[in-house]
GULUMLUM-700593 format. One record per residue: x, y, z of N, C-alpha, C in turn; residue number from 1. Coordinates in steps of 0.02 Angstrom, whole numbers, m for minus. Atoms other than C-alpha are relative to their C-alpha. Layout:
// residues N
<<X Y Z> <X Y Z> <X Y Z> NUM>
...
// end
This chain:
// residues 96
<<m62 46 m4> <m2397 m2 m597> <m22 m19 m86> 1>
<<6 53 63> <m2350 m90 m772> <1 m47 24> 2>
<<m7 70 m36> <m2369 m271 m766> <69 m28 m61> 3>
<<m71 42 12> <m2207 m380 m806> <m13 m16 m95> 4>
<<5 32 92> <m2274 m449 m987> <14 62 m34> 5>
<<m15 m63 46> <m2288 m256 m1044> <74 46 11> 6>
<<m84 m15 m7> <m2118 m225 m986> <52 m34 m39> 7>
<<m33 37 50> <m2041 m376 m1068> <m3 25 m90> 8>
<<11 8 65> <m2131 m342 m1229> <47 83 m19> 9>
<<m34 m73 22> <m2061 m139 m1220> <84 m12 20> 10>
<<m88 14 10> <m1877 m201 m1191> <29 m39 m55> 11>
<<m10 36 51> <m1892 m335 m1333> <m14 74 m65> 12>
<<37 m33 62> <m1974 m184 m1443> <72 45 m7> 13>
<<m54 m46 m5> <m1815 m53 m1387> <56 m46 m46> 14>
<<m72 40 6> <m1677 m210 m1404> <m23 12 m76> 15>
<<m1 m29 76> <m1757 m194 m1591> <25 41 m41> 16>
<<m18 m76 18> <m1702 m43 m1614> <70 33 10> 17>
<<m75 m24 m16> <m1531 m39 m1538> <43 m30 m35> 18>
<<m34 33 51> <m1458 m111 m1688> <19 47 m49> 19>
<<23 m57 40> <m1383 32 m1806> <m20 m55 m79> 20>
<<14 8 44> <m1413 m80 m1945> <m82 3 m28> 21>
<<98 m8 0> <m1599 m109 m1915> <m20 82 m5> 22>
<<14 m73 m20> <m1603 71 m1874> <7 30 m105> 23>
<<m5 m22 71> <m1551 102 m2069> <m57 m17 m50> 24>
<<56 35 56> <m1673 m24 m2142> <m63 56 26> 25>
<<43 m22 6> <m1807 62 m2045> <m14 83 m38> 26>
<<m26 m50 47> <m1736 237 m2113> <m27 7 m66> 27>
<<27 44 85> <m1771 158 m2293> <m74 19 8> 28>
<<50 51 4> <m1928 114 m2228> <m67 90 36> 29>
<<50 m55 m3> <m1991 284 m2169> <m42 57 m67> 30>
<<6 m38 37> <m2009 365 m2323> <m41 m55 m62> 31>
<<44 44 45> <m2103 210 m2426> <16 m54 22> 32>
<<m11 63 9> <m2140 43 m2448> <43 m22 m20> 33>
<<m46 27 47> <m2007 m68 m2495> <m12 m83 9> 34>
<<m16 54 m9> <m1979 m248 m2523> <71 m32 0> 35>
<<m65 47 m7> <m1838 m369 m2466> <49 24 m56> 36>
<<m33 0 45> <m1760 m358 m2621> <32 49 m6> 37>
<<m15 m65 14> <m1761 m172 m2654> <37 22 82> 38>
<<m28 m6 m45> <m1697 m161 m2468> <72 m7 15> 39>
<<m96 26 m8> <m1516 m252 m2460> <34 37 m38> 40>
<<m55 m48 33> <m1432 m165 m2586> <m8 81 38> 41>
<<3 m55 m45> <m1493 8 m2496> <32 10 44> 42>
<<m45 1 m70> <m1412 m30 m2337> <77 m44 8> 43>
<<m55 54 24> <m1283 m148 m2415> <20 m48 54> 44>
<<m7 57 m50> <m1317 m292 m2302> <m12 m62 m54> 45>
<<45 48 46> <m1336 m466 m2367> <m63 3 m1> 46>
<<64 27 14> <m1495 m534 m2417> <m36 m23 63> 47>
<<24 40 m51> <m1512 m656 m2277> <m6 39 81> 48>
<<8 m42 m62> <m1454 m514 m2135> <m73 50 2> 49>
<<63 m57 0> <m1595 m391 m2202> <m67 m56 7> 50>
<<58 41 m18> <m1716 m557 m2203> <m1 m13 71> 51>
<<m1 11 m83> <m1669 m583 m2015> <m27 69 36> 52>
<<14 m67 m35> <m1676 m396 m1967> <m82 7 2> 53>
<<63 4 10> <m1857 m396 m2058> <m33 m38 50> 54>
<<7 56 m30> <m1895 m544 m1969> <m27 25 72> 55>
<<2 m7 m55> <m1875 m485 m1813> <m24 63 34> 56>
<<50 m47 7> <m1955 m303 m1834> <m63 m17 m7> 57>
<<65 8 m9> <m2106 m371 m1870> <m11 m52 51> 58>
<<35 30 m72> <m2110 m498 m1714> <m3 51 51> 59>
<<m5 m47 m59> <m2108 m358 m1618> <m46 70 0> 60>
<<44 m48 20> <m2219 m258 m1695> <28 77 m46> 61>
<<m23 m67 42> <m2105 m112 m1785> <m31 m4 m61> 62>
<<9 m14 65> <m2134 m159 m1956> <m72 m56 m15> 63>
<<61 41 32> <m2296 m242 m2049> <27 m12 m67> 64>
<<m37 m7 69> <m2272 m320 m2214> <m89 m45 m36> 65>
<<64 35 45> <m2403 m376 m2351> <39 m50 m56> 66>
<<m21 41 47> <m2384 m502 m2502> <m53 35 m61> 67>
<<9 m50 58> <m2391 m422 m2672> <33 m71 m68> 68>
<<m27 63 32> <m2354 m604 m2786> <49 m29 55> 69>
<<m43 14 m44> <m2208 m669 m2714> <54 25 44> 70>
<<m48 m48 m44> <m2138 m522 m2636> <m32 8 66> 71>
<<32 m10 m44> <m2171 m468 m2467> <22 73 1> 72>
<<m6 m81 m13> <m2190 m253 m2441> <m6 7 71> 73>
<<m4 m14 m61> <m2127 m202 m2280> <m19 70 16> 74>
<<9 m62 m20> <m2188 m53 m2195> <1 18 82> 75>
<<m13 m8 m82> <m2168 34 m2022> <m76 m11 12> 76>
<<80 13 m34> <m2336 m31 m1924> <m34 37 28> 77>
<<43 m48 m27> <m2386 121 m1840> <33 60 m3> 78>
<<m73 m47 8> <m2339 288 m1880> <0 40 56> 79>
<<m32 m41 m60> <m2322 340 m1687> <90 m23 m7> 80>
<<m91 26 m14> <m2127 220 m1731> <15 69 m39> 81>
<<m42 m42 44> <m2102 341 m1873> <m2 75 48> 82>
<<9 m53 m40> <m2129 494 m1744> <63 m23 49> 83>
<<m49 10 m50> <m2027 393 m1601> <75 33 m43> 84>
<<m85 6 26> <m1868 378 m1713> <m3 76 m41> 85>
<<m33 m63 4> <m1882 544 m1770> <21 39 69> 86>
<<m12 m12 m68> <m1901 603 m1594> <67 m14 21> 87>
<<m64 11 m44> <m1754 520 m1544> <32 37 m28> 88>
<<m70 m29 38> <m1643 585 m1687> <26 74 22> 89>
<<m15 m65 9> <m1689 760 m1626> <24 m8 59> 90>
<<m33 12 m69> <m1648 707 m1443> <70 m5 m17> 91>
<<m47 31 31> <m1496 640 m1510> <58 62 m17> 92>
<<m37 m72 33> <m1435 787 m1625> <7 44 61> 93>
<<m1 m85 m42> <m1483 920 m1493> <51 m26 69> 94>
<<m47 7 m56> <m1367 824 m1356> <75 m22 m11> 95>
<<m67 m16 33> <m1206 860 m1454> <9 56 m9> 96>
// end
């Protein structure tokens, strides 16, 4: 049986993935690492919104980042997350 802490962390993880704008950010990061300054024009969101979403995705372990000078470079934290996103798309696409 899964403990309550794990269940709560899973809920937070999936909650972070439940926003279409955050999914667009993740879609951009599936193929390459990007800086926030590169992301916000691609997803057509305000820089403050992208910053907030990135922080949330890092907090729940979906993304990680590293510093290069003044820039933070974001990437998917675990290759299994990329697989989860791809599998989810396949499931959703085949159900319609």
